[in-house]
C-alpha positions as CSV (number, residue, x, y, z in Angstrom):
1,M,34.3,16.3,77.1
2,R,35.9,13.5,78.7
3,N,37.3,12.0,75.6
4,H,38.0,15.3,74.1
5,V,40.3,15.6,77.6
6,I,42.0,12.0,76.8
7,T,43.1,13.0,73.1
8,G,44.6,16.1,74.9
9,L,46.4,14.2,77.6
10,L,47.8,11.9,75.1
11,L,49.0,15.0,72.6
12,V,50.8,16.4,75.6
13,T,52.2,13.1,76.8
14,T,53.5,12.3,73.3
15,L,55.2,15.7,72.9
16,T,56.3,17.1,76.7
17,A,58.2,15.8,79.6
18,A,58.9,17.6,82.7
19,A,61.7,18.9,83.9
20,Q,64.8,17.6,85.9
21,E,63.6,16.0,89.5
22,P,66.4,16.1,92.2
23,L,66.7,12.6,91.0
24,G,68.3,11.1,94.5
25,S,65.3,12.8,96.4
26,T,62.4,11.8,97.4
27,P,59.9,14.5,95.9
28,N,57.3,14.2,98.7
29,D,60.4,15.3,100.6
30,S,62.6,17.8,99.1
31,T,64.9,18.2,102.5
32,E,65.4,15.2,102.4
33,Q,68.7,13.9,100.3
34,L,71.2,11.5,99.2
35,P,74.9,12.5,99.9
36,S,75.6,13.3,95.7
37,V,72.9,15.4,95.9
38,T,72.2,19.5,96.0
39,V,68.4,20.5,96.7
40,T,67.6,23.0,95.0
41,E,63.9,23.9,96.0
42,S,62.3,23.6,99.5
43,R,58.4,22.1,99.4
44,R,57.1,25.7,100.3
45,Q,59.2,27.1,96.5
46,Q,57.1,23.5,95.1
47,A,54.3,24.7,96.6
48,L,54.4,28.2,94.7
49,R,54.8,27.0,91.5
50,S,52.6,24.1,91.7
51,T,50.4,22.9,88.6
52,A,47.6,22.1,91.1
53,P,47.1,23.1,95.3
54,L,49.8,22.2,97.1
55,H,49.6,23.7,101.3
56,V,52.5,22.2,103.7
57,L,52.7,22.7,107.6
58,S,56.5,22.8,108.8
59,H,57.1,21.4,112.1
60,G,58.2,25.1,112.6
61,D,54.6,25.8,111.7
62,W,53.4,23.9,115.0
63,L,54.5,27.0,117.1
64,R,54.4,30.0,115.5
65,M,50.6,28.8,114.6
66,G,49.4,27.2,117.8
67,L,49.1,23.8,116.8
68,S,49.0,21.3,119.2
69,D,46.8,18.0,117.6
70,M,46.2,17.0,114.1
71,A,42.5,18.2,114.2
72,G,43.6,22.0,114.7
73,A,46.9,21.3,111.7
74,L,44.1,20.1,109.3
75,H,41.4,23.0,110.4
76,R,44.9,25.6,108.7
77,L,44.8,23.9,105.6
78,P,42.0,25.0,103.3
79,G,39.3,23.0,101.6
80,I,39.6,20.6,104.6
81,T,35.9,19.4,106.2
82,L,36.8,17.9,109.6
83,R,34.5,15.7,111.3
84,D,35.0,14.7,114.7
85,Y,33.1,13.3,117.7
86,G,34.5,14.7,120.3
87,G,37.7,14.8,122.5
88,A,40.8,12.8,122.8
89,G,39.2,9.3,121.6
90,G,36.8,11.3,119.4
91,M,37.1,9.8,115.2
92,K,38.4,12.6,113.4
93,T,38.0,12.1,109.2
94,V,39.3,14.1,106.7
95,S,37.2,15.8,103.6
96,V,38.4,17.8,100.3
97,R,36.2,19.8,98.8
98,G,33.2,18.2,99.5
99,F,34.2,14.5,97.6
100,G,33.6,12.9,101.4
101,A,36.3,10.9,103.4
102,Q,36.6,8.2,101.2
103,H,38.1,10.0,98.1
104,T,40.8,11.7,100.8
105,G,44.0,9.2,100.5
106,V,46.1,9.9,103.6
107,S,50.2,8.9,103.1
108,Y,52.3,8.3,105.5
109,D,56.1,8.2,104.8
110,G,55.2,8.1,101.3
111,L,52.4,5.1,101.1
112,L,49.2,5.6,101.2
113,L,47.2,3.9,104.1
114,S,45.0,1.4,103.7
115,E,41.1,1.2,104.9
116,C,39.2,-1.4,103.0
117,Q,36.0,-2.0,105.2
118,S,35.1,1.6,105.1
119,G,37.6,3.8,103.2
120,E,37.4,6.5,105.8
121,I,41.3,7.1,107.5
122,D,40.6,7.9,111.0
123,V,43.9,10.7,111.5
124,S,43.1,11.1,115.2
125,R,45.5,8.5,115.5
126,Y,48.4,10.5,114.6
127,S,50.0,13.2,116.5
128,L,51.7,15.8,115.4
129,D,54.7,14.9,118.1
130,N,56.5,12.3,115.7
131,V,55.2,14.8,112.4
132,S,57.5,17.1,110.8
133,Q,55.3,18.3,108.0
134,L,52.1,17.6,106.4
135,S,50.8,18.6,103.0
136,L,47.9,18.5,101.0
137,I,47.5,17.8,97.3
138,I,44.7,18.6,95.2
139,G,44.5,16.5,92.4
140,D,48.2,16.2,90.5
141,N,50.7,19.0,91.4
142,D,54.5,18.5,89.7
143,D,55.6,16.0,91.9
144,I,55.3,12.7,89.7
145,F,58.2,10.5,91.1
146,I,55.0,9.3,93.9
147,P,53.2,5.6,93.3
148,A,50.1,5.4,91.2
149,R,48.0,4.3,94.3
150,Q,48.8,8.2,95.0
151,A,47.6,9.4,91.9
152,S,44.3,7.9,92.5
153,M,42.9,9.9,94.7
154,A,40.7,13.3,94.1
155,A,43.1,14.4,97.2
156,T,46.1,13.2,99.5
157,L,47.3,14.1,102.7
158,N,50.7,13.4,103.2
159,I,51.9,12.9,106.7
160,E,55.5,12.1,106.8
161,T,57.2,11.8,110.3
162,W,61.2,12.9,112.2
163,G,63.7,11.5,109.7
164,I,66.9,10.0,110.8
165,G,69.0,13.0,111.4
166,E,66.2,15.8,111.4
167,H,65.7,16.5,115.2
168,D,70.0,17.5,115.3
169,N,69.7,19.5,112.1
170,G,72.0,16.8,110.2
171,Q,74.5,18.7,112.9
172,K,75.9,15.7,114.7
173,S,78.6,13.3,114.0
174,P,77.9,9.9,112.7
175,L,78.3,7.3,115.2
176,S,76.3,9.9,117.5
177,S,73.2,9.4,119.3
178,T,70.0,12.2,119.8
179,I,67.1,11.6,122.3
180,R,63.8,13.3,122.4
181,A,61.4,13.1,125.7
182,Q,58.3,15.1,126.3
183,L,55.0,14.6,128.7
184,K,52.0,16.6,128.4
185,A,49.3,16.6,130.7
186,G,46.0,18.8,130.5
187,S,42.4,18.9,131.2
188,F,39.6,15.8,131.1
189,G,42.6,13.3,132.6
190,Y,45.0,14.0,129.9
191,V,48.3,12.3,130.0
192,S,50.9,11.5,127.5
193,P,55.0,10.3,127.1
194,Y,56.5,10.3,124.3
195,V,60.3,9.2,123.7
196,R,62.6,9.0,120.8
197,W,65.7,7.9,120.1
198,E,67.9,7.5,117.6
199,Q,71.2,6.3,116.9
200,W,73.9,6.2,113.9
201,L,75.4,2.6,114.1
202,S,78.0,3.7,111.4
203,D,78.2,6.2,108.9
204,R,76.0,4.3,106.5
205,F,73.2,3.0,109.0
206,A,71.2,4.6,111.3
207,L,68.1,3.4,113.7
208,S,65.1,5.2,115.5
209,V,63.0,3.8,118.3
210,M,59.6,5.9,119.4
211,G,56.9,5.1,121.2
212,E,53.6,7.3,122.7
213,Y,51.3,6.7,125.4
214,V,48.4,8.5,125.8
215,H,44.9,8.7,128.6
216,A,42.2,10.7,128.6
217,E,39.2,10.7,130.5
218,N,37.4,12.8,128.1
219,D,34.9,13.8,130.9
220,Y,34.4,17.1,129.9
221,P,31.4,19.2,130.3
222,F,28.9,20.9,128.5
223,T,25.0,22.3,128.5
224,L,21.9,20.2,127.2
225,R,19.1,22.1,126.2
226,N,15.7,20.4,126.4
227,V,13.1,23.3,125.4
228,T,12.7,25.1,128.8
229,I,15.3,22.9,131.0
230,T,18.6,23.7,130.7
231,T,21.3,21.3,132.6
232,R,25.1,20.4,132.8
233,E,26.2,17.6,132.0
234,H,29.2,15.5,131.5
235,R,30.4,13.2,129.1
236,T,30.1,9.2,130.0
237,N,31.8,6.5,129.2
238,S,34.9,7.8,127.1
239,R,37.6,7.0,128.4
240,M,40.7,6.3,126.1
241,N,44.3,4.3,126.2
242,Q,46.4,4.5,123.4
243,G,49.6,3.8,122.5
244,H,52.2,3.6,119.7
245,A,55.4,2.7,118.7
246,E,57.8,2.8,115.6
247,V,61.5,0.7,114.8
248,N,62.6,2.5,111.5
249,F,66.0,2.3,109.8
250,L,68.5,3.9,107.1
251,W,71.2,2.3,105.0
252,K,73.1,3.7,102.7
253,P,75.0,1.2,100.6
254,S,76.1,4.3,98.5
255,L,76.3,7.5,97.2
256,K,73.4,7.1,94.9
257,S,71.3,4.3,96.5
258,Q,69.4,3.8,100.6
259,L,67.2,1.8,101.6
260,A,64.5,2.9,104.7
261,G,62.5,1.0,106.8
262,K,59.7,1.3,109.3
263,V,57.9,-1.5,111.6
264,Y,54.6,0.4,112.7
265,Y,52.0,-1.4,115.9
266,Y,49.4,0.8,116.8
267,D,46.8,-0.2,120.0
268,N,44.0,2.2,121.1
269,D,41.4,0.8,123.5
270,R,38.3,3.1,124.0
271,Q,34.9,3.7,125.2
272,L,32.5,5.5,123.0
273,P,29.9,7.5,124.7
274,G,27.5,8.4,122.1
275,Q,25.2,10.8,120.7
276,V,23.7,13.1,123.5
277,R,20.7,12.2,124.6
278,Y,17.7,13.8,126.7
279,Y,17.1,12.2,130.4
280,T,19.9,9.5,130.1
281,N,23.8,9.0,129.9
282,L,23.3,5.0,129.8
283,S,26.1,3.8,127.8
284,N,28.6,0.8,127.4
285,E,29.9,0.8,123.9
286,T,33.3,-0.2,123.4
287,L,36.1,0.0,120.8
288,H,39.5,-2.1,120.3
289,D,41.5,-1.1,117.4
290,R,44.7,-2.8,116.4
291,N,46.8,-2.0,113.5
292,A,50.2,-3.4,112.4
293,F,52.7,-2.6,110.0
294,G,56.0,-3.5,108.3
295,Q,57.2,-0.6,105.0
296,L,60.6,-0.6,103.2
297,R,61.5,1.8,100.6
298,F,64.7,1.5,98.6
299,Q,65.8,4.2,96.0
300,T,68.4,4.8,93.6
301,R,69.8,6.7,91.4
302,W,71.8,4.6,88.5
303,N,73.2,7.8,86.8
304,D,71.8,11.9,85.6
305,R,69.1,10.1,83.5
306,W,67.4,7.1,85.4
307,S,66.1,6.7,88.8
308,L,64.5,3.8,90.9
309,K,62.5,4.2,93.3
310,W,60.1,0.5,95.2
311,Q,58.1,0.4,98.4
312,G,56.8,-2.5,100.2
313,R,54.1,-2.8,103.1
314,A,52.5,-5.3,105.1
315,T,49.2,-4.3,107.0
316,W,47.1,-6.3,109.3
317,S,44.2,-4.0,111.6
318,E,41.4,-5.6,113.7
319,S,38.5,-3.9,115.3
320,R,36.7,-5.1,118.2
321,Y,33.2,-3.8,118.9
322,N,31.1,-4.8,122.0
323,D,27.8,-2.7,122.9
324,G,27.1,-4.1,126.9
325,L,23.8,-2.8,127.2
326,V,22.1,-5.1,123.8
327,A,21.4,-8.8,125.2
328,S,22.9,-11.7,123.5
329,Q,26.0,-9.5,121.4
330,V,23.9,-9.2,118.7
331,Q,25.4,-5.9,117.7
332,D,29.0,-6.8,118.7
333,G,31.3,-7.3,116.1
334,N,35.5,-8.1,115.4
335,Y,36.9,-7.4,112.1
336,W,40.3,-8.3,110.5
337,Q,41.7,-6.4,107.6
338,R,45.1,-7.3,105.4
339,E,46.5,-5.6,103.1
340,Y,50.2,-6.5,100.8
341,Y,51.5,-4.3,98.7
342,T,53.5,-3.2,96.8
343,T,55.1,-0.5,94.1
344,A,57.7,0.5,91.8
345,C,58.7,3.9,89.8
346,L,61.1,4.3,87.1
347,L,61.8,8.0,86.1
348,Y,63.9,9.2,82.8
349,T,65.2,12.1,82.3
350,P,65.8,12.1,78.4
351,A,66.7,16.2,78.2
352,E,67.3,19.3,80.1
353,H,63.3,20.2,80.7
354,W,61.9,16.7,80.3
355,T,60.8,14.0,82.7
356,L,58.9,10.7,82.2
357,D,57.3,8.4,85.4
358,Y,56.3,5.2,85.1
359,S,54.8,3.4,88.0
360,A,53.2,0.3,88.2
361,D,51.2,-0.6,92.1
362,Y,49.9,-4.4,92.9
363,S,47.9,-4.9,96.4
364,Y,45.9,-7.7,97.5
365,A,43.3,-6.7,100.4
366,S,41.2,-8.9,102.4
367,L,38.5,-8.5,105.1
368,N,36.6,-11.4,107.5
369,S,34.5,-10.9,110.4
370,S,33.0,-12.6,113.0
371,L,29.7,-12.0,111.9
372,K,27.3,-14.8,110.7
373,S,26.6,-12.9,107.6
374,D,30.2,-12.5,106.9
375,T,31.6,-13.3,103.3
376,R,35.2,-12.9,103.2
377,P,35.3,-10.5,100.1
378,Y,38.7,-10.3,98.8
379,R,40.0,-7.4,96.2
380,H,43.4,-7.2,93.7
381,T,44.1,-4.2,92.5
382,L,46.2,-3.1,89.8
383,L,47.2,0.7,89.5
384,Q,49.5,1.9,86.4
385,S,50.1,5.5,86.1
386,A,52.7,7.2,83.1
387,T,53.4,10.8,83.7
388,A,55.2,13.1,81.2
389,K,56.2,16.8,82.6
390,Y,57.8,19.3,80.9
391,R,59.2,22.4,82.8
392,T,61.2,25.6,82.1
393,Q,62.6,28.2,84.4
394,R,58.7,30.1,83.6
395,F,56.2,27.4,82.5
396,T,55.4,24.2,83.5
397,V,53.3,20.9,82.0
398,L,51.6,18.1,83.2
399,G,50.0,15.4,82.3
400,R,49.2,12.1,83.2
401,L,47.2,8.3,82.2
402,L,45.8,6.4,85.1
403,W,45.0,2.5,83.9
404,S,43.1,0.6,87.4
405,V,41.5,-2.6,87.6
406,Y,40.3,-3.7,90.5
407,L,39.6,-7.6,90.7
408,N,36.7,-8.4,93.5
409,G,35.7,-11.7,95.0
410,A,34.4,-13.9,98.2
411,R,34.9,-16.4,99.4
412,T,31.4,-17.3,100.5
413,G,28.4,-15.8,98.8
414,A,28.5,-13.3,95.5
415,S,31.6,-11.1,94.8
416,A,31.2,-7.3,93.8
417,R,31.8,-6.2,90.0
418,D,35.3,-6.1,88.3
419,M,35.9,-2.5,87.5
420,R,38.3,-1.3,85.1
421,R,38.8,2.8,84.2
422,L,41.1,4.8,82.3
423,S,41.8,8.0,83.9
424,P,43.7,11.0,82.8
425,S,45.1,14.4,84.5
426,L,46.2,17.8,83.0
427,S,48.0,20.6,84.5
428,M,50.1,23.2,84.2
429,S,52.1,26.6,85.7
430,Y,53.1,29.9,84.1
431,K,55.3,32.4,86.4
432,V,53.8,35.9,84.8
433,L,56.5,38.3,85.8
434,A,60.1,37.3,84.9
435,D,61.4,39.0,88.3
436,E,58.5,38.1,90.1
437,E,56.9,35.3,92.2
438,L,53.5,35.4,90.6
439,Y,52.5,32.2,89.1
440,V,49.1,31.2,87.4
441,R,47.6,27.8,87.5
442,A,45.2,25.6,86.1
443,S,44.1,22.0,86.5
444,Y,41.8,19.0,85.3
445,K,41.8,15.7,87.0
446,N,39.0,13.0,86.4
447,I,39.1,9.9,88.6
448,F,37.2,6.9,90.2
449,R,36.5,5.5,93.8
450,A,35.7,1.8,94.1
451,P,33.3,0.6,96.7
452,T,34.5,-0.1,100.2
453,F,34.0,-3.8,101.5
454,N,31.1,-2.4,103.1
455,E,29.4,-0.4,100.4
456,S,29.4,-3.7,98.5
457,Y,29.0,-6.8,101.2
458,F,27.8,-5.6,104.5
459,F,24.6,-7.4,105.6
460,H,21.2,-5.7,104.5
461,Y,23.0,-2.3,103.5
462,G,25.8,-3.3,101.0
463,S,25.1,-4.3,97.1
464,T,27.5,-6.1,94.9
465,N,26.1,-3.9,91.8
466,L,27.4,-0.8,92.4
467,Q,29.4,0.7,89.7
468,P,32.4,3.0,91.2
469,E,31.9,6.7,92.0
470,S,33.1,9.3,89.3
471,T,35.1,12.6,89.4
472,D,35.8,15.5,87.5
473,Q,37.8,18.5,89.2
474,M,38.8,21.7,87.9
475,N,40.4,24.2,89.7
476,I,42.6,28.2,88.2
477,G,44.5,29.7,90.5
478,V,47.2,32.4,91.6
479,T,49.9,32.1,93.6
480,Y,52.3,35.1,95.0
481,Q,55.3,35.4,97.2
482,S,56.4,38.9,97.6
483,R,60.5,39.6,96.9
484,Q,62.5,39.8,100.0
485,T,65.5,42.3,99.7
486,S,67.5,41.5,102.5
487,V,66.8,39.1,105.7
488,R,65.1,41.3,107.5
489,S,62.3,42.8,105.3
490,P,58.8,41.5,105.6
491,L,57.8,37.8,103.6
492,Y,54.0,38.0,102.1
493,T,52.2,34.9,100.3
494,F,49.1,34.2,98.8
495,T,47.3,31.9,96.9
496,L,44.0,31.7,95.6
497,D,42.2,28.7,93.7
498,A,38.9,29.1,92.3
499,Y,37.5,25.6,91.4
500,M,34.3,23.5,90.6
501,N,33.9,18.9,90.9
502,H,31.6,16.7,89.5
503,V,30.6,13.4,91.2
504,E,28.6,10.9,88.9
505,D,27.1,7.7,90.1
506,K,27.6,8.7,93.8
507,I,26.8,6.1,96.2
508,V,24.2,6.4,98.5
509,G,22.3,4.3,101.4
510,V,18.4,4.1,100.4
511,P,16.0,2.2,102.2
512,F,14.3,-0.8,101.1
513,N,12.1,-1.0,104.1
514,M,12.2,-0.4,107.7
515,F,15.8,-2.6,108.8
516,V,16.9,-3.0,105.5
517,W,18.8,-0.3,103.5
518,T,20.6,-0.9,100.4
519,C,23.4,1.0,98.7
520,I,22.4,2.1,94.9
521,N,24.5,4.6,92.7
522,V,21.7,7.5,91.9
523,G,23.9,10.5,93.5
524,K,25.2,13.2,91.7
525,V,27.5,16.0,93.5
526,R,28.2,19.3,92.0
527,T,30.6,21.9,93.4
528,F,31.7,25.5,93.3
529,G,34.1,26.6,95.1
530,L,37.1,28.9,96.5
531,D,40.0,28.8,98.7
532,A,42.3,30.9,99.9
533,T,45.5,31.9,102.3
534,A,47.7,34.3,103.1
535,K,51.1,34.5,105.3
536,G,53.0,37.4,106.5
537,S,55.9,37.5,109.0
538,W,57.9,40.8,109.9
539,H,60.8,41.2,112.1
540,L,60.0,43.9,114.7
541,G,63.5,44.3,116.2
542,K,66.9,42.9,117.7
543,R,65.4,39.0,117.9
544,Q,62.2,39.4,117.8
545,Q,59.5,38.4,114.9
546,L,55.8,38.9,113.9
547,T,53.9,35.7,112.0
548,A,50.7,35.9,110.8
549,S,48.3,33.5,108.7
550,A,44.9,33.2,107.9
551,N,43.2,30.6,105.3
552,Y,39.4,30.6,103.8
553,S,37.2,28.7,102.1
554,L,34.0,28.9,100.4
555,Q,32.3,25.0,99.3
556,R,28.8,25.2,97.8
557,V,28.8,21.3,97.6
558,Q,24.8,20.6,96.0
559,N,22.7,17.5,95.8
560,R,22.1,17.1,92.3
561,T,20.5,13.7,92.1
562,N,17.0,14.4,90.3
563,P,15.7,17.8,90.0
564,E,12.2,17.0,90.9
565,S,12.9,15.8,94.3
566,A,12.2,18.9,96.9
567,Y,16.2,18.3,98.2
568,Y,17.9,18.9,94.7
569,G,20.4,21.6,95.2
570,N,20.5,21.3,99.0
571,Q,24.0,21.9,100.6
572,L,24.8,18.4,101.5
573,A,25.7,16.8,104.7
574,Y,28.4,18.7,106.9
575,M,29.6,20.8,104.2
576,P,29.7,24.6,106.0
577,L,29.1,27.0,103.2
578,H,32.4,29.1,104.7
579,S,34.9,28.0,107.2
580,G,38.5,29.5,108.2
581,A,41.2,29.8,110.6
582,F,44.0,32.8,111.8
583,S,46.5,32.4,113.7
584,L,48.5,35.5,115.0
585,G,52.2,34.4,116.7
586,W,55.0,36.8,118.2
587,E,58.3,35.5,119.2
588,N,60.3,36.9,121.3
589,P,63.8,36.6,123.2
590,W,60.8,36.4,126.6
591,V,58.1,34.3,126.3
592,N,56.6,33.7,122.6
593,L,52.9,33.9,122.4
594,T,50.6,33.2,119.7
595,V,46.7,33.5,118.9
596,Y,44.4,31.9,116.8
597,G,41.1,31.5,115.8
598,E,39.0,28.8,113.4
599,G,35.4,28.4,112.5
600,V,32.8,27.6,110.4
601,S,29.5,28.5,109.1
602,E,26.0,26.5,110.1
603,R,25.6,22.9,109.1
604,W,23.3,20.1,108.7
605,G,23.2,17.3,110.0
606,S,20.9,15.7,106.6
607,N,20.8,16.1,102.9
608,E,17.0,16.4,103.5
609,H,17.9,19.7,105.8
610,Y,15.1,18.6,108.4
611,D,15.1,21.2,110.8
612,E,16.6,19.5,113.9
613,T,19.3,18.3,112.0
614,R,20.4,22.1,111.5
615,I,23.8,22.9,113.2
616,K,24.5,25.9,114.5
617,G,28.4,27.6,113.0
618,Y,30.6,28.3,115.7
619,F,33.9,30.2,115.7
620,E,36.9,28.7,119.0
621,L,39.9,31.2,120.4
622,G,43.2,29.2,121.7
623,A,46.3,30.8,122.8
624,T,50.0,29.1,123.0
625,A,53.0,30.7,125.2
626,W,56.2,28.7,124.6
627,K,59.7,28.8,125.4
628,A,63.4,27.1,124.5
629,F,66.2,26.7,126.9
630,R,69.1,26.1,124.3
631,W,72.6,24.9,125.0
632,G,76.0,22.6,124.3
633,R,77.7,22.8,121.0
634,Q,75.8,24.4,118.5
635,R,72.8,24.6,120.6
636,Q,71.9,20.8,120.2
637,R,70.6,20.3,123.6
638,S,66.8,21.8,124.2
639,L,64.5,22.1,126.9
640,D,60.8,23.1,125.5
641,I,57.9,24.3,127.6
642,R,54.7,25.3,126.0
643,L,51.2,25.9,127.4
644,D,47.8,26.0,125.8
645,V,44.5,26.9,126.3
646,K,42.2,26.0,124.1
647,N,38.6,27.3,123.7
648,L,39.0,30.6,125.3
649,L,35.5,31.7,125.1
650,D,34.0,28.2,126.8
651,K,32.2,28.1,123.2
652,Q,29.9,25.1,123.4
653,Y,29.9,23.3,119.6
654,E,29.3,20.5,117.5
655,I,31.1,19.3,114.6
656,V,28.6,16.2,114.2
657,R,25.7,16.6,115.5
658,L,24.8,15.4,119.1
659,Y,28.2,14.7,119.5
660,P,29.1,18.0,121.7
661,M,33.3,19.1,121.7
662,P,34.9,20.1,124.6
663,G,35.1,23.8,126.1
664,I,38.2,25.4,127.3
665,S,40.6,23.3,128.6
666,W,44.6,23.8,129.4
667,Q,47.5,21.4,128.4
668,L,50.8,21.5,129.1
669,T,54.0,19.8,127.2
670,V,57.5,19.8,128.5
671,G,60.4,18.0,126.6
672,A,64.4,18.2,126.0
673,T,65.9,16.8,123.5
674,I,69.9,15.9,124.1
């Protein structure tokens, strides 16, 4: 099957190309533009006609949908399974359609974040205060002006921070400044100040600086049940102190070119509460994470046919783990990661309906630790993608070939094997009716995941003989948006996607004896699923509007490794069969209100489905009230007050087994923009 797909893709790539992109814009953010370019299609319109699933949440949705943190926002995106270890300091990782967190890339302002040790990005470190838009791409959609690394992922979560000029909607004149200051306070000792300053130093050069700090005790109560004994406990050893700062600049040397840069620093010193255990809450584990990177992006448009984008990043990360309860510090470990990454994308539009893109990426990643067993692994990665897109008013088809080369090495000891693969993808979208926004879409993507450094080298666990995990994903769907006859008429949007995924050579850990495990390629996983979303808005009267949204996912993620096994056909650990969320918001001249809910069905904490690993399903309700006071010329200045009440019914539940989530809590936010 794969050979037929590759042959078909080669024909499509040779015979087709894509409709003209807005060459001066960044495809990941269609609202960003060079002075000489007019953007004619919003990101939500792109999501409607996208050849593969694309789901978008903008900053306006934070209030209308009651979103106050990254975890809440991710629950509103279909197909996502979030592992949450509880509280503001709990690690949160994202899995899409049963692939696992290592198959989900997280992009930050156009470049994928790196985690060569475990392959899992902790999204809890990114607050919504500095984010203007979130989008989830599953497979390859029709944004083709992207790095090859982004095309190498089964799914990508794009985090786009506030661009210079976005806070004031571009209404301020050059040489002006904008300051945004905010303070959050809430239950369980939560305090978080945030400030952002933005200054145009000339009509071509601007600078912004932001900083935020989070302190949380995270000592929330929970109920512990032990057969007939029920006690009320508190989480212990949960304190967190987290800081994050960024410096950004934007320079426009000409009407057709721009250079943007970012310096980023993150520091999180936290205690780890560990699993809930009977009779004792004693814990003395700590984790100190630090991460810094600098990145540049240059984009230029030579003429109506050619556009070039270059990006580069240097990243450094440190993780220091300590367990004060274990003698001689035998479990302590410090880890250091470094990565140097560069990418170039060349976009060519030979004719009205045709677009071609070639992207080439190179990265060097290395890891070392304080462990005596450390082999100091490193990896050179070269990725190249060739993409062709053909687009008319009603029809879009996209084909891509990705060539991946991974060259592994280790300073001491054996190194993992090198890997080379060719990966195809094909997607298309068709507008069914000429006068209605009704589209059908279909897509196929083959991709693979190289083993992480932990899977290849971790002492008494990793194996240097691992093959990469190979995945096939297929999707068919329909999207619809109602026609608006006036600005006050209702607006409805619906999406429905059915999919099938297959994973071969899945990497699993198996015990060699009681103390030694090893990773091997034996796993097979098959997924059948359904994602659905619905949104609507209605004008109720003067300055009143009602908005509603809902999403639902069905995920049947089955173990297909060994037909003779008693666990064959079991749902994979932590994958719910059903999940969903809704929100209902009322905007009015007095106090705006939102009610929302989210939940999942029961899950299992192990692939073997032992009774003691069953995790009950849950449904959580919340509410938000907010009010904005605006004044000044063109109403650029504002004072915002917001109150969130989470888990209104004080429901006790777990997302990760033995890590209870907080009960009812509140959060007050006061912010000003001048």
